[in-house]
PyMOL Python script that loads the backbone (N, CA, C, O; Angstrom):
from pymol import cmd

cmd.read_pdbstr("""\
ATOM      1  N   MET A   1       0.661  -0.766   0.001  1.00  0.00           N
ATOM      2  CA  MET A   1      -0.090   0.056   0.051  1.00  0.00           C
ATOM      3  C   MET A   1       1.085   0.975   0.322  1.00  0.00           C
ATOM      4  O   MET A   1       2.004   0.817   1.126  1.00  0.00           O
ATOM      5  N   TYR A   2       0.834   2.064  -0.601  1.00  0.00           N
ATOM      6  CA  TYR A   2       1.448   3.197  -0.294  1.00  0.00           C
ATOM      7  C   TYR A   2       0.849   4.522   0.404  1.00  0.00           C
ATOM      8  O   TYR A   2      -0.243   4.963   0.048  1.00  0.00           O
ATOM      9  N   HIS A   3       1.616   5.135   1.416  1.00  0.00           N
ATOM     10  CA  HIS A   3       1.269   5.627   1.728  1.00  0.00           C
ATOM     11  C   HIS A   3       2.084   6.937   1.640  1.00  0.00           C
ATOM     12  O   HIS A   3       3.223   7.053   1.186  1.00  0.00           O
ATOM     13  N   VAL A   4       1.224   7.985   2.204  1.00  0.00           N
ATOM     14  CA  VAL A   4       1.322   9.841   2.054  1.00  0.00           C
ATOM     15  C   VAL A   4       2.021  10.129   3.760  1.00  0.00           C
ATOM     16  O   VAL A   4       1.212  10.039   4.684  1.00  0.00           O
ATOM     17  N   ASN A   5       3.088  10.373   4.011  1.00  0.00           N
ATOM     18  CA  ASN A   5       3.126  10.365   5.358  1.00  0.00           C
ATOM     19  C   ASN A   5       3.124   9.890   6.526  1.00  0.00           C
ATOM     20  O   ASN A   5       2.931  10.325   7.661  1.00  0.00           O
ATOM     21  N   GLY A   6       3.449   8.625   5.913  1.00  0.00           N
ATOM     22  CA  GLY A   6       3.272   7.636   6.529  1.00  0.00           C
ATOM     23  C   GLY A   6       1.759   6.967   7.198  1.00  0.00           C
ATOM     24  O   GLY A   6       1.661   6.110   8.076  1.00  0.00           O
ATOM     25  N   LYS A   7       0.190   7.982   6.142  1.00  0.00           N
ATOM     26  CA  LYS A   7      -0.607   7.553   6.485  1.00  0.00           C
ATOM     27  C   LYS A   7      -1.730   7.554   5.899  1.00  0.00           C
ATOM     28  O   LYS A   7      -2.341   8.583   5.611  1.00  0.00           O
ATOM     29  N   ALA A   8      -2.238   6.030   5.589  1.00  0.00           N
ATOM     30  CA  ALA A   8      -2.973   6.485   4.248  1.00  0.00           C
ATOM     31  C   ALA A   8      -4.632   6.806   4.915  1.00  0.00           C
ATOM     32  O   ALA A   8      -5.136   6.641   6.026  1.00  0.00           O
ATOM     33  N   GLU A   9      -5.198   7.416   3.417  1.00  0.00           N
ATOM     34  CA  GLU A   9      -6.283   8.304   3.765  1.00  0.00           C
ATOM     35  C   GLU A   9      -7.238   7.065   3.141  1.00  0.00           C
ATOM     36  O   GLU A   9      -6.880   5.954   2.751  1.00  0.00           O
ATOM     37  N   VAL A  10      -8.121   7.455   3.172  1.00  0.00           N
ATOM     38  CA  VAL A  10      -9.631   6.930   2.355  1.00  0.00           C
ATOM     39  C   VAL A  10     -10.821   7.629   1.787  1.00  0.00           C
ATOM     40  O   VAL A  10     -11.616   8.463   2.221  1.00  0.00           O
ATOM     41  N   VAL A  11     -10.664   7.015   0.703  1.00  0.00           N
ATOM     42  CA  VAL A  11     -10.988   7.247  -0.338  1.00  0.00           C
ATOM     43  C   VAL A  11     -12.343   7.056  -1.056  1.00  0.00           C
ATOM     44  O   VAL A  11     -11.899   6.909  -2.195  1.00  0.00           O
ATOM     45  N   HIS A  12     -13.700   6.953  -1.195  1.00  0.00           N
ATOM     46  CA  HIS A  12     -15.287   6.848  -1.276  1.00  0.00           C
ATOM     47  C   HIS A  12     -14.904   7.046  -3.001  1.00  0.00           C
ATOM     48  O   HIS A  12     -14.199   8.023  -3.257  1.00  0.00           O
ATOM     49  N   ILE A  13     -15.205   6.434  -3.816  1.00  0.00           N
ATOM     50  CA  ILE A  13     -15.152   6.253  -4.893  1.00  0.00           C
ATOM     51  C   ILE A  13     -16.475   5.712  -6.177  1.00  0.00           C
ATOM     52  O   ILE A  13     -16.885   4.592  -5.873  1.00  0.00           O
ATOM     53  N   ARG A  14     -17.018   6.154  -7.193  1.00  0.00           N
ATOM     54  CA  ARG A  14     -18.126   5.115  -7.537  1.00  0.00           C
ATOM     55  C   ARG A  14     -17.592   5.631  -8.747  1.00  0.00           C
ATOM     56  O   ARG A  14     -17.131   6.713  -9.112  1.00  0.00           O
ATOM     57  N   PHE A  15     -17.895   4.001  -9.494  1.00  0.00           N
ATOM     58  CA  PHE A  15     -17.703   3.640 -10.963  1.00  0.00           C
ATOM     59  C   PHE A  15     -19.144   3.046 -11.301  1.00  0.00           C
ATOM     60  O   PHE A  15     -20.120   3.324 -10.605  1.00  0.00           O
ATOM     61  N   SER A  16     -19.227   2.084 -12.579  1.00  0.00           N
ATOM     62  CA  SER A  16     -20.437   2.328 -13.175  1.00  0.00           C
ATOM     63  C   SER A  16     -20.305   0.164 -13.016  1.00  0.00           C
ATOM     64  O   SER A  16     -19.363  -0.627 -13.037  1.00  0.00           O
ATOM     65  N   LYS A  17     -21.513   0.057 -12.901  1.00  0.00           N
ATOM     66  CA  LYS A  17     -21.168  -1.661 -13.466  1.00  0.00           C
ATOM     67  C   LYS A  17     -20.009  -1.988 -13.875  1.00  0.00           C
ATOM     68  O   LYS A  17     -19.013  -2.238 -13.196  1.00  0.00           O
ATOM     69  N   ARG A  18     -20.071  -1.989 -14.441  1.00  0.00           N
ATOM     70  CA  ARG A  18     -18.883  -2.294 -16.112  1.00  0.00           C
ATOM     71  C   ARG A  18     -17.107  -2.266 -15.473  1.00  0.00           C
ATOM     72  O   ARG A  18     -16.328  -3.219 -15.457  1.00  0.00           O
ATOM     73  N   ILE A  19     -16.837  -0.727 -14.956  1.00  0.00           N
ATOM     74  CA  ILE A  19     -15.607  -0.505 -14.397  1.00  0.00           C
ATOM     75  C   ILE A  19     -15.855  -1.432 -13.001  1.00  0.00           C
ATOM     76  O   ILE A  19     -14.961  -2.260 -12.829  1.00  0.00           O
ATOM     77  N   ARG A  20     -16.429  -1.430 -12.449  1.00  0.00           N
ATOM     78  CA  ARG A  20     -16.738  -2.011 -11.918  1.00  0.00           C
ATOM     79  C   ARG A  20     -15.409  -3.614 -12.263  1.00  0.00           C
ATOM     80  O   ARG A  20     -14.219  -3.773 -11.991  1.00  0.00           O
ATOM     81  N   SER A  21     -16.461  -4.481 -12.960  1.00  0.00           N
ATOM     82  CA  SER A  21     -16.068  -5.589 -12.442  1.00  0.00           C
ATOM     83  C   SER A  21     -14.822  -5.560 -13.569  1.00  0.00           C
ATOM     84  O   SER A  21     -13.921  -6.360 -13.315  1.00  0.00           O
ATOM     85  N   LEU A  22     -14.624  -4.640 -14.938  1.00  0.00           N
ATOM     86  CA  LEU A  22     -13.525  -4.762 -14.936  1.00  0.00           C
ATOM     87  C   LEU A  22     -11.465  -4.823 -13.824  1.00  0.00           C
ATOM     88  O   LEU A  22     -10.288  -5.110 -14.040  1.00  0.00           O
ATOM     89  N   VAL A  23     -12.074  -4.489 -13.084  1.00  0.00           N
ATOM     90  CA  VAL A  23     -11.051  -4.063 -12.276  1.00  0.00           C
ATOM     91  C   VAL A  23     -11.347  -4.722 -10.881  1.00  0.00           C
ATOM     92  O   VAL A  23     -10.526  -4.426 -10.013  1.00  0.00           O
ATOM     93  N   LYS A  24     -12.427  -5.612 -10.480  1.00  0.00           N
ATOM     94  CA  LYS A  24     -12.750  -6.937 -10.049  1.00  0.00           C
ATOM     95  C   LYS A  24     -11.860  -8.125 -10.864  1.00  0.00           C
ATOM     96  O   LYS A  24     -10.748  -8.503 -10.497  1.00  0.00           O
ATOM     97  N   GLN A  25     -12.403  -8.503 -11.747  1.00  0.00           N
ATOM     98  CA  GLN A  25     -11.231  -9.446 -13.354  1.00  0.00           C
ATOM     99  C   GLN A  25     -10.072  -9.147 -13.203  1.00  0.00           C
ATOM    100  O   GLN A  25      -9.249 -10.041 -13.404  1.00  0.00           O
ATOM    101  N   ILE A  26      -9.509  -7.583 -12.737  1.00  0.00           N
ATOM    102  CA  ILE A  26      -7.836  -7.298 -12.882  1.00  0.00           C
ATOM    103  C   ILE A  26      -7.806  -8.138 -11.320  1.00  0.00           C
ATOM    104  O   ILE A  26      -7.063  -8.999 -10.849  1.00  0.00           O
ATOM    105  N   ALA A  27      -8.616  -7.645 -10.978  1.00  0.00           N
ATOM    106  CA  ALA A  27      -7.826  -8.027  -9.161  1.00  0.00           C
ATOM    107  C   ALA A  27      -7.756  -9.094  -8.790  1.00  0.00           C
ATOM    108  O   ALA A  27      -6.670  -9.525  -8.402  1.00  0.00           O
ATOM    109  N   GLN A  28      -8.834  -9.838  -8.785  1.00  0.00           N
ATOM    110  CA  GLN A  28      -8.898 -11.859  -9.179  1.00  0.00           C
ATOM    111  C   GLN A  28      -8.062 -12.144 -10.516  1.00  0.00           C
ATOM    112  O   GLN A  28      -8.641 -13.214 -10.702  1.00  0.00           O
ATOM    113  N   ALA A  29      -7.563 -12.103 -11.128  1.00  0.00           N
ATOM    114  CA  ALA A  29      -5.949 -12.140 -12.248  1.00  0.00           C
ATOM    115  C   ALA A  29      -5.261 -12.011 -11.897  1.00  0.00           C
ATOM    116  O   ALA A  29      -4.455 -12.861 -12.277  1.00  0.00           O
ATOM    117  N   ARG A  30      -4.389 -10.605 -10.473  1.00  0.00           N
ATOM    118  CA  ARG A  30      -3.300 -11.021  -9.909  1.00  0.00           C
ATOM    119  C   ARG A  30      -3.709 -11.291  -9.040  1.00  0.00           C
ATOM    120  O   ARG A  30      -4.788 -11.602  -9.547  1.00  0.00           O
ATOM    121  N   GLY A  31      -3.867 -11.506  -7.921  1.00  0.00           N
ATOM    122  CA  GLY A  31      -4.309 -12.202  -6.736  1.00  0.00           C
ATOM    123  C   GLY A  31      -4.039 -11.020  -6.086  1.00  0.00           C
ATOM    124  O   GLY A  31      -2.895 -10.997  -5.631  1.00  0.00           O
ATOM    125  N   VAL A  32      -5.037  -9.508  -5.775  1.00  0.00           N
ATOM    126  CA  VAL A  32      -4.398  -8.588  -5.162  1.00  0.00           C
ATOM    127  C   VAL A  32      -6.236  -7.888  -4.823  1.00  0.00           C
ATOM    128  O   VAL A  32      -7.242  -8.435  -5.274  1.00  0.00           O
ATOM    129  N   ASP A  33      -6.249  -6.755  -4.048  1.00  0.00           N
ATOM    130  CA  ASP A  33      -7.255  -6.168  -3.634  1.00  0.00           C
ATOM    131  C   ASP A  33      -7.937  -5.617  -4.449  1.00  0.00           C
ATOM    132  O   ASP A  33      -7.160  -4.883  -5.060  1.00  0.00           O
ATOM    133  N   GLU A  34      -9.098  -5.486  -4.924  1.00  0.00           N
ATOM    134  CA  GLU A  34      -9.562  -4.208  -6.151  1.00  0.00           C
ATOM    135  C   GLU A  34      -8.896  -3.163  -5.337  1.00  0.00           C
ATOM    136  O   GLU A  34      -8.600  -2.534  -6.353  1.00  0.00           O
ATOM    137  N   SER A  35      -8.633  -2.773  -4.833  1.00  0.00           N
ATOM    138  CA  SER A  35      -7.810  -1.060  -3.649  1.00  0.00           C
ATOM    139  C   SER A  35      -6.483  -0.819  -4.419  1.00  0.00           C
ATOM    140  O   SER A  35      -5.956   0.273  -4.633  1.00  0.00           O
ATOM    141  N   ASP A  36      -5.918  -2.399  -4.900  1.00  0.00           N
ATOM    142  CA  ASP A  36      -3.979  -1.966  -5.565  1.00  0.00           C
ATOM    143  C   ASP A  36      -4.313  -1.915  -6.699  1.00  0.00           C
ATOM    144  O   ASP A  36      -3.336  -1.394  -7.236  1.00  0.00           O
ATOM    145  N   VAL A  37      -5.369  -2.186  -7.801  1.00  0.00           N
ATOM    146  CA  VAL A  37      -6.329  -2.523  -8.984  1.00  0.00           C
ATOM    147  C   VAL A  37      -5.723  -0.717  -8.729  1.00  0.00           C
ATOM    148  O   VAL A  37      -4.631  -0.224  -9.012  1.00  0.00           O
ATOM    149  N   ILE A  38      -6.927  -0.103  -8.107  1.00  0.00           N
ATOM    150  CA  ILE A  38      -7.294   1.294  -8.247  1.00  0.00           C
ATOM    151  C   ILE A  38      -6.053   2.088  -8.038  1.00  0.00           C
ATOM    152  O   ILE A  38      -5.491   2.592  -9.011  1.00  0.00           O
ATOM    153  N   ARG A  39      -5.482   2.263  -6.554  1.00  0.00           N
ATOM    154  CA  ARG A  39      -4.369   3.133  -6.676  1.00  0.00           C
ATOM    155  C   ARG A  39      -2.874   2.346  -7.821  1.00  0.00           C
ATOM    156  O   ARG A  39      -2.037   3.224  -8.031  1.00  0.00           O
ATOM    157  N   HIS A  40      -2.660   1.576  -8.201  1.00  0.00           N
ATOM    158  CA  HIS A  40      -1.658   1.520  -9.155  1.00  0.00           C
ATOM    159  C   HIS A  40      -1.907   2.040 -10.816  1.00  0.00           C
ATOM    160  O   HIS A  40      -1.112   2.489 -11.641  1.00  0.00           O
ATOM    161  N   ALA A  41      -3.227   1.787 -10.877  1.00  0.00           N
ATOM    162  CA  ALA A  41      -4.164   3.184 -12.080  1.00  0.00           C
ATOM    163  C   ALA A  41      -3.914   4.267 -11.241  1.00  0.00           C
ATOM    164  O   ALA A  41      -3.219   5.178 -11.691  1.00  0.00           O
ATOM    165  N   VAL A  42      -4.201   4.316 -10.494  1.00  0.00           N
ATOM    166  CA  VAL A  42      -4.478   6.146 -10.474  1.00  0.00           C
ATOM    167  C   VAL A  42      -2.809   6.641  -9.974  1.00  0.00           C
ATOM    168  O   VAL A  42      -2.524   7.605 -10.685  1.00  0.00           O
ATOM    169  N   HIS A  43      -1.913   6.396  -9.244  1.00  0.00           N
ATOM    170  CA  HIS A  43      -0.362   6.091  -9.608  1.00  0.00           C
ATOM    171  C   HIS A  43       0.548   6.178 -11.014  1.00  0.00           C
ATOM    172  O   HIS A  43       1.385   7.072 -11.144  1.00  0.00           O
ATOM    173  N   GLU A  44       0.337   5.278 -11.948  1.00  0.00           N
ATOM    174  CA  GLU A  44      -0.031   4.835 -13.931  1.00  0.00           C
ATOM    175  C   GLU A  44      -0.177   6.571 -14.240  1.00  0.00           C
ATOM    176  O   GLU A  44       0.872   6.989 -14.730  1.00  0.00           O
ATOM    177  N   GLN A  45      -1.203   7.631 -14.068  1.00  0.00           N
ATOM    178  CA  GLN A  45      -1.133   7.749 -14.813  1.00  0.00           C
ATOM    179  C   GLN A  45      -1.276   8.962 -13.997  1.00  0.00           C
ATOM    180  O   GLN A  45      -1.731   9.922 -14.620  1.00  0.00           O
ATOM    181  N   LEU A  46      -1.018   9.146 -12.832  1.00  0.00           N
ATOM    182  CA  LEU A  46       0.352  11.155 -11.921  1.00  0.00           C
ATOM    183  C   LEU A  46       1.445  10.867 -12.569  1.00  0.00           C
ATOM    184  O   LEU A  46       2.005  11.951 -12.734  1.00  0.00           O
ATOM    185  N   ALA A  47       2.277   9.774 -13.182  1.00  0.00           N
ATOM    186  CA  ALA A  47       3.273   9.312 -13.229  1.00  0.00           C
ATOM    187  C   ALA A  47       3.886  10.224 -14.788  1.00  0.00           C
ATOM    188  O   ALA A  47       4.813  10.885 -15.256  1.00  0.00           O
ATOM    189  N   ARG A  48       2.569   9.642 -15.059  1.00  0.00           N
ATOM    190  CA  ARG A  48       2.371   9.593 -17.223  1.00  0.00           C
ATOM    191  C   ARG A  48       1.967  10.644 -17.412  1.00  0.00           C
ATOM    192  O   ARG A  48       2.127  10.902 -18.605  1.00  0.00           O
ATOM    193  N   LEU A  49       1.226  11.943 -16.570  1.00  0.00           N
ATOM    194  CA  LEU A  49       0.389  13.740 -16.127  1.00  0.00           C
ATOM    195  C   LEU A  49       2.635  14.382 -15.498  1.00  0.00           C
ATOM    196  O   LEU A  49       3.228  15.447 -15.671  1.00  0.00           O
ATOM    197  N   ASN A  50       2.950  13.441 -15.019  1.00  0.00           N
ATOM    198  CA  ASN A  50       4.258  14.187 -14.653  1.00  0.00           C
ATOM    199  C   ASN A  50       4.177  14.816 -13.629  1.00  0.00           C
ATOM    200  O   ASN A  50       4.753  15.894 -13.481  1.00  0.00           O
ATOM    201  N   PHE A  51       3.226  14.091 -12.457  1.00  0.00           N
ATOM    202  CA  PHE A  51       3.488  14.532 -10.486  1.00  0.00           C
ATOM    203  C   PHE A  51       4.002  14.026 -10.102  1.00  0.00           C
ATOM    204  O   PHE A  51       4.206  14.194  -8.899  1.00  0.00           O
ATOM    205  N   LEU A  52       4.843  12.649 -11.040  1.00  0.00           N
ATOM    206  CA  LEU A  52       5.249  12.463  -9.600  1.00  0.00           C
ATOM    207  C   LEU A  52       6.791  12.154 -10.019  1.00  0.00           C
ATOM    208  O   LEU A  52       6.989  12.442 -11.199  1.00  0.00           O
ATOM    209  N   SER A  53       8.407  11.425  -9.061  1.00  0.00           N
ATOM    210  CA  SER A  53       9.684  12.161  -9.878  1.00  0.00           C
ATOM    211  C   SER A  53       9.878  10.990 -10.515  1.00  0.00           C
ATOM    212  O   SER A  53       9.234   9.943 -10.450  1.00  0.00           O
ATOM    213  N   ASP A  54      11.477  11.473 -11.557  1.00  0.00           N
ATOM    214  CA  ASP A  54      11.594  10.392 -11.818  1.00  0.00           C
ATOM    215  C   ASP A  54      11.908   8.501 -11.235  1.00  0.00           C
ATOM    216  O   ASP A  54      11.862   7.479 -11.919  1.00  0.00           O
ATOM    217  N   ASP A  55      12.324   8.730  -9.215  1.00  0.00           N
ATOM    218  CA  ASP A  55      11.986   8.221  -9.113  1.00  0.00           C
ATOM    219  C   ASP A  55      11.413   7.274  -8.616  1.00  0.00           C
ATOM    220  O   ASP A  55      11.904   6.240  -8.165  1.00  0.00           O
ATOM    221  N   GLU A  56       9.879   7.729  -8.706  1.00  0.00           N
ATOM    222  CA  GLU A  56       9.054   7.039  -8.591  1.00  0.00           C
ATOM    223  C   GLU A  56       8.418   6.316  -9.853  1.00  0.00           C
ATOM    224  O   GLU A  56       8.203   5.104  -9.840  1.00  0.00           O
ATOM    225  N   LYS A  57       8.105   7.186 -11.028  1.00  0.00           N
ATOM    226  CA  LYS A  57       8.262   6.444 -11.962  1.00  0.00           C
ATOM    227  C   LYS A  57       8.783   5.083 -11.847  1.00  0.00           C
ATOM    228  O   LYS A  57       8.145   4.064 -11.580  1.00  0.00           O
ATOM    229  N   LYS A  58      10.200   5.224 -12.117  1.00  0.00           N
ATOM    230  CA  LYS A  58      11.522   3.928 -12.455  1.00  0.00           C
ATOM    231  C   LYS A  58      10.374   3.288 -11.075  1.00  0.00           C
ATOM    232  O   LYS A  58       9.668   2.284 -11.179  1.00  0.00           O
ATOM    233  N   ALA A  59      10.410   3.639 -10.602  1.00  0.00           N
ATOM    234  CA  ALA A  59       9.489   1.885  -9.815  1.00  0.00           C
ATOM    235  C   ALA A  59       7.920   1.533 -10.124  1.00  0.00           C
ATOM    236  O   ALA A  59       7.201   0.545 -10.270  1.00  0.00           O
ATOM    237  N   LEU A  60       7.852   2.721 -10.132  1.00  0.00           N
ATOM    238  CA  LEU A  60       6.502   1.880 -10.785  1.00  0.00           C
ATOM    239  C   LEU A  60       6.463   1.527 -12.044  1.00  0.00           C
ATOM    240  O   LEU A  60       5.307   1.451 -12.460  1.00  0.00           O
ATOM    241  N   GLY A  61       7.254   1.287 -12.798  1.00  0.00           N
ATOM    242  CA  GLY A  61       7.333   0.510 -13.905  1.00  0.00           C
ATOM    243  C   GLY A  61       7.320   1.486 -14.950  1.00  0.00           C
ATOM    244  O   GLY A  61       7.225   0.861 -16.007  1.00  0.00           O
ATOM    245  N   VAL A  62       7.365   2.622 -15.151  1.00  0.00           N
ATOM    246  CA  VAL A  62       6.598   3.776 -16.287  1.00  0.00           C
ATOM    247  C   VAL A  62       7.816   4.459 -17.511  1.00  0.00           C
ATOM    248  O   VAL A  62       8.697   5.084 -16.920  1.00  0.00           O
ATOM    249  N   ALA A  63       7.935   4.448 -18.509  1.00  0.00           N
ATOM    250  CA  ALA A  63       9.210   5.097 -18.734  1.00  0.00           C
ATOM    251  C   ALA A  63       9.543   6.659 -18.302  1.00  0.00           C
ATOM    252  O   ALA A  63       8.814   7.647 -18.378  1.00  0.00           O
ATOM    253  N   VAL A  64      10.713   6.551 -17.889  1.00  0.00           N
ATOM    254  CA  VAL A  64      10.861   7.783 -17.873  1.00  0.00           C
ATOM    255  C   VAL A  64      11.277   9.023 -19.133  1.00  0.00           C
ATOM    256  O   VAL A  64      11.563   8.290 -20.080  1.00  0.00           O
ATOM    257  N   ALA A  65      11.416  10.147 -19.520  1.00  0.00           N
ATOM    258  CA  ALA A  65      11.290  10.321 -20.577  1.00  0.00           C
ATOM    259  C   ALA A  65      12.642  11.619 -20.499  1.00  0.00           C
ATOM    260  O   ALA A  65      12.973  12.228 -21.516  1.00  0.00           O
TER     261      ALA A  65
END
""", "prot")
cmd.dss("prot")
cmd.show_as("cartoon", "prot")
cmd.util.cbc("prot")
cmd.orient("prot")
């Protein structure tokens, strides 16, 4: 789990049934929680939008420009 300042924050989000189903399928295939899939997707997007450092991008496996 990723933490900011050593603490995790809870966020409530809504998805369509289709997106929720896809997230669930991915989580089951990877053997992780749905929350892990969502966190990883958010981190990847933050990296692609250049909100993360190069080291953080490398840790996520996102190409560094």
